C-alpha positions in Angstrom: 15.4 20.2 33.1 18.3 20.9 30.6 18.0 18.5 27.8 21.0 17.6 25.6 19.2 15.6 23.0 18.0 17.6 19.9 15.6 14.8 19.1 14.0 15.0 22.4 14.2 18.8 22.6 12.2 18.9 19.3 9.6 16.3 20.4 9.1 18.1 23.7 8.6 21.4 21.9 5.9 19.8 19.8 4.4 18.1 22.8 4.2 21.6 24.6 2.3 22.9 21.6 -0.3 20.1 21.4 -0.5 19.5 25.2 1.0 20.2 28.6 4.5 19.6 30.1 4.9 19.7 33.9 8.5 19.7 35.5 8.4 17.6 38.6 12.1 18.2 39.3 13.6 14.9 38.6 11.4 14.1 35.5 8.9 15.8 33.1 5.3 14.7 32.9 3.7 15.0 29.5 0.1 15.1 28.8 -2.1 15.6 25.7 -5.7 16.2 26.8 -7.0 16.2 23.4 -5.7 12.8 22.6 -5.1 10.9 26.1 -4.9 7.5 24.7 -1.9 8.3 22.4 1.2 6.7 24.1 3.7 9.3 23.0 1.4 12.1 24.1 1.2 10.8 27.5 4.4 9.9 28.8 7.4 10.5 31.5 10.8 11.8 30.4 13.8 11.4 32.6 17.3 12.9 32.7 19.1 9.5 32.1 18.4 6.0 31.4 16.8 3.6 34.0 18.8 1.9 36.9 18.3 -1.4 38.4 15.8 0.3 41.0 13.7 2.1 38.3 11.8 -0.8 36.8 9.4 -0.5 39.9 9.7 3.3 40.5 9.1 4.3 37.0 6.1 2.1 36.6 4.6 3.3 40.0 5.2 6.9 39.0 3.3 6.4 35.7 0.4 4.9 37.4 0.4 7.8 40.0 0.5 10.4 37.2 -1.9 8.8 34.6 -4.1 6.5 36.7 -7.0 8.8 35.9 -6.7 8.3 32.2 -8.8 5.2 31.2 -7.7 4.9 27.5 -4.0 4.1 28.3 -3.0 0.5 27.8 0.9 1.1 27.6 3.4 2.8 29.6 5.8 5.2 27.7 9.2 6.4 29.0 11.8 8.6 27.3 15.1 9.8 28.6 17.9 12.1 27.7 21.0 10.4 26.3 22.3 11.6 23.0 24.8 8.7 23.1 22.0 6.1 23.1 22.5 4.8 26.5 19.7 2.2 27.3 20.4 2.1 31.0 19.1 -1.1 32.7 16.2 -1.4 30.4 16.0 -5.2 30.0 13.4 -5.7 33.0 11.1 -3.4 31.1 11.5 -5.3 27.8 11.1 -8.7 29.6 7.7 -7.3 31.0 6.6 -5.9 27.6 3.8 -7.8 25.9 5.9 -8.5 22.8 8.5 -10.3 24.6 8.8 -14.0 25.7 11.9 -14.1 27.8 12.1 -17.9 27.5 13.1 -17.9 23.8 16.5 -18.2 22.2 16.1 -16.0 19.1 18.9 -15.9 16.6 19.8 -15.5 12.7 19.4 -18.9 11.0 22.8 -19.7 9.7 23.4 -23.4 9.9 22.0 -26.7 8.3 20.5 -27.7 11.6 18.7 -24.3 11.9 17.3 -24.6 8.3 16.1 -28.2 8.8 14.2 -27.1 12.0 12.7 -24.2 9.9 11.4 -26.7 7.4 10.1 -29.1 9.9 8.3 -26.2 11.8 6.8 -24.8 8.6 5.6 -28.5 7.8 3.9 -28.8 11.2 2.1 -25.4 10.6 1.0 -25.8 7.0 0.2 -29.6 6.8 -3.4 -30.5 7.8 -3.7 -32.2 11.1 -5.5 -35.1 9.5 -3.0 -35.4 6.5 -1.7 -38.9 5.6 2.0 -39.6 5.8 2.2 -39.2 2.0 0.4 -35.8 2.0 2.7 -34.6 4.8 5.8 -35.8 2.9 4.4 -33.7 -0.1 4.0 -30.7 2.1 7.5 -31.1 3.4 8.9 -31.6 -0.1 7.1 -28.3 -1.4 8.3 -26.2 1.8 11.7 -27.7 1.4 12.0 -26.1 -2.0 10.5 -22.9 -1.0 12.9 -22.6 2.0 15.8 -23.6 -0.2 15.0 -20.6 -2.3 14.8 -18.3 0.7 18.2 -19.7 1.8 19.7 -18.8 -1.4 18.5 -15.3 -0.9 20.0 -15.2 2.7 23.3 -16.6 1.5 23.4 -13.9 -1.2 22.9 -11.3 1.7 19.5 -10.3 0.4 17.4 -11.6 3.2 17.6 -12.5 7.0 15.8 -15.3 8.6 15.4 -15.6 12.2 14.2 -18.6 14.3 13.0 -19.1 17.9 13.9 -22.0 20.2 12.9 -23.2 23.6 15.6 -25.7 25.0 16.9 -26.3 21.5 13.4 -27.2 20.2 12.3 -25.0 17.2 8.9 -23.1 18.0 8.8 -20.4 15.3 10.6 -18.6 12.6 10.4 -15.3 10.5 11.8 -13.9 7.4 12.8 -10.2 6.6 14.3 -8.2 4.0 15.7 -4.6 3.9 17.2 -3.1 0.7 19.8 -0.4 0.3 17.1 2.3 0.1 15.7 1.2 3.6 12.6 -0.5 2.2 11.8 -3.6 4.1 9.2 -6.1 4.7 8.5 -9.2 6.8 7.2 -12.5 5.5 6.4 -16.2 6.5 5.8 -15.5 10.1 5.4 -19.1 11.6 4.7 -20.4 14.9 4.7 -24.0 15.7 0.9 -25.3 16.3 2.1 -26.6 19.9 3.4 -23.3 21.0 1.0 -20.8 19.8 -0.4 -17.9 22.1 2.8 -17.6 24.0 4.1 -14.3 22.4 6.6 -15.9 20.0 5.5 -14.1 16.8 5.5 -10.8 18.7 9.0 -11.8 20.1 10.3 -12.8 16.6 8.8 -9.5 15.1 10.5 -7.1 17.9 13.8 -9.1 17.5 13.8 -8.7 13.7 12.8 -5.0 13.8 15.6 -4.4 16.2 18.1 -6.3 14.0 17.2 -4.4 10.9 17.6 -1.1 12.7 21.0 -2.0 14.4 22.5 -4.2 11.8 20.9 -3.3 8.4 20.8 0.5 8.5 17.3 0.7 7.6 16.1 4.1 6.1 19.7 5.5 6.9 20.7 5.3 3.2 18.1 7.7 2.1 19.1 10.3 4.6 22.7 9.9 3.8 22.0 10.6 0.1 20.6 14.0 1.2 23.6 14.9 3.1 22.5 14.0 6.7 24.6 12.3 9.2 23.9 10.6 12.4 24.9 12.7 15.4 22.9 11.3 18.2 20.4 8.5 19.2 17.0 9.2 20.6 15.9 6.5 23.3 12.7 5.5 24.9 10.6 2.6 25.2 6.9 1.7 25.3 5.9 -1.3 27.6 
């Protein structure tokens, strides 16, 4: 298989040194016998991104090729697209353990969103047996805290994300990335009535994607050293 991506060519060179690559004609099979549970040492590589029919086909191929390895808990796929074409990847993302497809996740940017975040934080932090006065005190404290976060968001120093199900707030998440690419996540909150539904995982995934695509995380450092982006390396772990 002729590979146009320099990034994938480099990775496959290293994979060949550490393990074994088998060319199946329309895809490559990568195995790392010394570390079979390592996701990106045990994966399939294709010449292009997935089509609508590949959600079933790729997953079945993965099971057929790696079904003998007991340590694998995730399926990994890569493909050759220096332009960063994701193909029809959404069905894979919808099936991933970090994704709850019933959520509306977006950047918090309105008074109503911020009020929903405050109320959700109050429901999370207030004791179940709190009196109305204690609950009001908790909400007042959190309102002051969130107003401080909102000031940082308005100044462009933070991003805040919220998850909704049919307009009802179910979780929120704060994040920060500076010009040098340093970042952190904070105040990950799921409403008590909606826990164990993958909401925090979905928020984390969304925020990480947002940081990568919108905030240029880590690119500033490389730019200072003279590097320039020439391609995108694409793949997924589901």
